[in-house]
C-alpha positions as a Markdown table, in Angstrom:
| # | Residue | x | y | z |
|---|---|---|---|---|
| 1 | Met | -140.2 | -113.8 | 105.8 |
| 2 | Met | -137.9 | -110.9 | 107.4 |
| 3 | Leu | -141.3 | -110.4 | 109.8 |
| 4 | Ile | -141.5 | -113.5 | 111.6 |
| 5 | Gln | -137.7 | -113.8 | 112.1 |
| 6 | Arg | -138.1 | -110.7 | 114.2 |
| 7 | Lys | -140.8 | -111.8 | 116.2 |
| 8 | Leu | -139.2 | -114.8 | 116.8 |
| 9 | Val | -135.5 | -112.3 | 118.3 |
| 10 | Asp | -137.9 | -110.0 | 119.8 |
| 11 | Ile | -139.7 | -113.5 | 122.0 |
| 12 | Thr | -136.4 | -114.6 | 123.2 |
| 13 | Asn | -134.5 | -111.3 | 124.4 |
| 14 | Ser | -138.0 | -111.2 | 125.8 |
| 15 | Leu | -137.3 | -114.4 | 127.0 |
| 16 | Tyr | -133.8 | -113.1 | 128.0 |
| 17 | His | -135.2 | -110.3 | 129.7 |
| 18 | Arg | -137.4 | -112.6 | 132.5 |
| 19 | Ile | -134.2 | -114.6 | 133.1 |
| 20 | Tyr | -131.8 | -111.4 | 133.9 |
| 21 | Leu | -134.6 | -110.5 | 136.0 |
| 22 | Leu | -134.9 | -113.6 | 138.4 |
| 23 | Gly | -131.4 | -113.5 | 138.7 |
| 24 | Trp | -131.4 | -109.7 | 139.3 |
| 25 | Arg | -134.0 | -111.0 | 142.3 |
| 26 | Gly | -131.9 | -112.7 | 143.7 |
| 27 | Trp | -134.0 | -116.0 | 142.8 |
| 28 | Ile | -131.4 | -118.9 | 143.4 |
| 29 | Met | -131.5 | -121.5 | 140.6 |
| 30 | Pro | -131.2 | -125.1 | 141.8 |
| 31 | Arg | -127.7 | -126.8 | 140.3 |
| 32 | Tyr | -129.0 | -128.9 | 138.7 |
| 33 | Leu | -130.6 | -126.8 | 136.1 |
| 34 | Arg | -127.8 | -124.6 | 136.1 |
| 35 | Lys | -125.8 | -127.9 | 134.8 |
| 36 | Leu | -128.6 | -128.8 | 132.8 |
| 37 | Ile | -128.5 | -125.1 | 130.3 |
| 38 | Ala | -124.7 | -124.5 | 131.6 |
| 39 | His | -122.9 | -122.8 | 128.8 |
| 40 | Ser | -126.2 | -122.1 | 126.2 |
| 41 | Glu | -127.7 | -118.0 | 126.2 |
| 42 | Ile | -130.6 | -118.7 | 129.5 |
| 43 | His | -127.6 | -119.4 | 131.6 |
| 44 | Arg | -126.1 | -116.3 | 130.9 |
| 45 | Ser | -128.4 | -113.5 | 131.2 |
| 46 | Trp | -129.7 | -115.1 | 134.5 |
| 47 | Phe | -126.2 | -115.5 | 135.7 |
| 48 | Leu | -125.5 | -111.2 | 135.5 |
| 49 | Gly | -128.2 | -110.5 | 136.2 |
| 50 | Tyr | -127.5 | -112.2 | 139.6 |
| 51 | Asn | -124.2 | -110.6 | 139.1 |
| 52 | Ala | -126.4 | -107.8 | 139.0 |
| 53 | Tyr | -124.3 | -106.5 | 135.6 |
| 54 | Phe | -125.6 | -103.9 | 133.6 |
| 55 | Glu | -124.5 | -101.3 | 131.0 |
| 56 | Glu | -125.7 | -97.5 | 130.9 |
| 57 | Asp | -123.8 | -94.5 | 128.8 |
| 58 | Gly | -121.1 | -97.6 | 127.3 |
| 59 | Val | -119.6 | -98.5 | 130.8 |
| 60 | Ala | -120.1 | -101.8 | 131.6 |
| 61 | Tyr | -120.5 | -101.9 | 136.3 |
| 62 | Gly | -120.6 | -105.8 | 137.9 |
| 63 | Leu | -118.4 | -107.3 | 140.6 |
| 64 | Ala | -115.8 | -105.7 | 139.3 |
| 65 | Arg | -117.4 | -102.4 | 138.7 |
| 66 | Pro | -119.5 | -101.5 | 141.4 |
| 67 | Tyr | -122.4 | -98.7 | 139.9 |
| 68 | Ala | -121.8 | -95.8 | 142.7 |
| 69 | Lys | -124.4 | -93.6 | 142.4 |
| 70 | Val | -125.6 | -96.9 | 145.1 |
| 71 | Phe | -122.7 | -95.7 | 147.6 |
| 72 | Glu | -123.5 | -92.0 | 147.1 |
| 73 | Thr | -126.9 | -92.1 | 147.9 |
| 74 | Leu | -126.2 | -93.9 | 151.2 |
| 75 | Asn | -123.3 | -91.9 | 151.9 |
| 76 | Ile | -126.2 | -89.3 | 151.2 |
| 77 | Cys | -128.9 | -90.4 | 153.1 |
| 78 | Leu | -125.7 | -91.1 | 156.5 |
| 79 | Leu | -124.3 | -87.3 | 156.1 |
| 80 | Tyr | -128.4 | -87.0 | 156.4 |
| 81 | Thr | -129.7 | -88.8 | 158.9 |
| 82 | Ser | -128.8 | -88.6 | 163.0 |
| 83 | Pro | -129.4 | -91.0 | 165.5 |
| 84 | Ser | -131.5 | -90.8 | 167.8 |
| 85 | Pro | -130.3 | -88.7 | 171.3 |
| 86 | Arg | -130.0 | -91.2 | 173.9 |
| 87 | Asp | -132.2 | -90.9 | 177.5 |
């Protein structure tokens, strides 16, 4: 019985992760579907992915706290790339 429960939990977690990745890739869920699944774990996983929410080392990143390493990478790229000279 425990094996069946564990397998069921693995399947649902995999489903939620796939839906999270759909949101993270920018898939916009149709309004009727969002209303149909509102306040469910499926909607929550899509919404968190759509808003790029994730946790790293116990710190949550998302809308209120953007991921700083992305901006550091952009600054480094901007420093080492020079515009082409115009003739």
